[in-house]
N, C-alpha and C positions, 0 to 999 in steps of 0.2 A: 711924206716921205719918211721919216723917221719909221713908223711901222714897217716900209719896203726895206730900207736897211737892217730892222732888226727880222729879215728873214736872213738875213746873211747866213747865218750857219748851215743851212742848208742848201746852199748854193752849190753845183758839184766840183766847184774849185776850191771851197773853203773845208768843206767837209771833212772831220778829222778822220783818219787812219782809222780802219775799224780792223780786229781779229779776223773777222770773216768778212773781207774784200765784199762781195754780192750782196753784202746788208746795206752798203750806203745807196742813198735814194739815187736813181738814176734820173737824168734831166730829163724824161720824160713825165715821171712822176712829181719831180720840182714843179714842171711846168702846169702841173694840174692841181698841187697841194697849195701853190703860193696864193695862186688868184682867189680860191677858196678863204685861205688864211686871211684876205684881206679886203674878204667883203666889208665887214662890219668897219673899220677902219676907214674906207672910202664913204659908207653910207655916213658915219660918224660926219666926215669932212663935208658932207652938203645938208645933214641936220642940223649940226652943232655951230655953221658960222653964225655972226656976230654975237654968239651969247657970250656971256664974260667970264664962264670958264669953261669955255670949249677945250683952252690949250690943255686943261688939267685931265678931262676925259681922252682928249688926244693923246696924251703922256701915256696914260693909263696903259689903255689900246698898244702903243707900242711897246711899252713893257712886257703885257701879257702876250704879243706874237713874240718877243723874245724868249720867254718863258716858254714857248710852245717850239721854237725853232731848237732852242737848246734841248730842252727834253726830248724830242723827235731824234736826234742827232747820237742821243746819249743811249736811250734805252729804247726806242722806235723799232719795229722790227718786222716784217711780211712773213713772219713763219706762223704756224697754225698754233694757235688763235693768231692773227697779226694785232699787233699793240698800234699801229700809225692811223687806223682806223679809229680808235680809240681815242685816242690823241686827239687828234682833229675835231670829234665829236663834243669832246668836253671844253677844247679851246673854241668853239665854235658857241657854247653855250653861255660860259663866260662870258665872253665878246659881246653877247647877244643882251643878257645883263645890263652890262655895262649902259650901251648904247640906248636903252629902254629906259633905266633911271636916268642919264643924262636927257635924253629926250621928252621926259616928263610933262614939261611944263610946253603947252601949245603955242603954236607959230604960226602967221598967216600961209594959206598954202600958198606960197611961193612954186614958181617951178624947179627952184632948187630944192627945196623941202619935199616934193611930191618925187623926185629924183631919190631922194636922201633914203625916202619911207620904200622905193620900187627896190632897191638894191638893199637895204633890209627884209625885205620880204624874201629876196632870192636867199639870203643869210638862212632865213629860217627852214625855207625848204630844202638846203643844205646839211642843216641838222637832221632833217626826218629823210632825205637820201643815202647820209652816212650810214651803211651797214655794220648791223651788229653780227659778228662773225665770231662763232665758236667752232669747236671739233668738226669737221665734215661730217655730213651726215652716209648714211649709210643708204645708196641706191633704191628705190622702191622696185619692184618686180615689174612694173609697164614703166620704168625710167627712158627705155627704148623700145618699141614695139617689136616682137621679136615673133620670127613664122609660128603658126598655132600648127605647123606639122610636127614639128621637131617633138622627139623625145625625151625627156629632163632624168638621166643618171644620176647625177649629182648636186646640189644646191649648197651654196657656203658663202659666208661673208664674214667679212673684216676690216682690219684698218691699218694702215702703217704711220708713219711719221705724220704726212699731212695728206693722206687721202683714206678712203674707205670704198670698198669694192664689194660687188655680188656678181660670183662665178658659176657659172653653167657649165655641165658636163652635160653634152646632148649628144644623139642622133638623128637618122632619119632627118638630116640637113640637107637639102637637094644642091644641084646647083645654082637653079632660079633663086633658091633662097638666097643661098650664101650671095649671088650676085645683087639681089636687092639690098642685103647688109653692107656691101661694100664702101655706099656712098657715106655709111655713118661712122667706120672706122677711123679712128681718131679721136682728136680732141676738139670741143668748140664751149662757147660762152651761152649758156640757157636763160639769160634775161640781164637786163642793163644793171639791178642792182643785186645781181647772185655773184660773189668774187669767185664761186667755185666752175670748172669746167666740167663737161660732162664726158667721161671717154668712151669708147667702147674697143676693145680687142680682141680680134679671132684667129684661133690659132689651132691648126690638126694635132691631135694627139695621136701622134704616131707610135707603135704601129697600128695600135686599135682603130676601127673606123670609127672615132669620136671625134666631136667638134668642141673645144673649150672658149666660149664666149664669158669675157669679162667686163662688167659696167662698173666703171670710178667715177667717183664725184673727185677732183683734185684739186687742188688749193696752187693755182699757176703760178701764181705770184712769190709762193714762198721756193727762192733761188738757192737755199742752202741745202749743199748734198752730204748728208751725214754719212 
């Protein structure tokens, strides 16, 4: 219960005002982060039961959760690269060490102990799964399969505030080729652990008979508009 209350600073109704309002955590983000943050306190509630020093370790975990909450609402952002992920990862690593030290003495393999060990395993998996995000990469040439019949007149790459792109100016792109590319136009995630979206934009370069194709890796979680 103490660890749960320690997450209060990130709750939507409690979060402090921010000069950039859309940097505040949204309810869906809080609903995803808080259960991960509480994995190791819950594991200790099962593993540490009946240990004479259990309350000390539990209090330490609650303080560690409070430190994560205050750091996240004060310094955490989804900008590029996002620091919320880094804060979560270091919190999980620290909490894992506390639980590992506290549970170093073996106990009988009761159902409660085994449940605690299973939840601890989930916590370690969360550490591995939390993405390490840097600047978005420039999309490779084959990020999206392009028609082999087109002729590339110009190719260029570049990066903006929260995205990097590869742009092609092409000719000989027939109606059938455009129809095949149409379902790919827009942005979509390319993997569970990939924080960036892969986008395709297609527009005609009037009045020249050329078509501009732009493939972009975009950090969709960065909601700040500069």
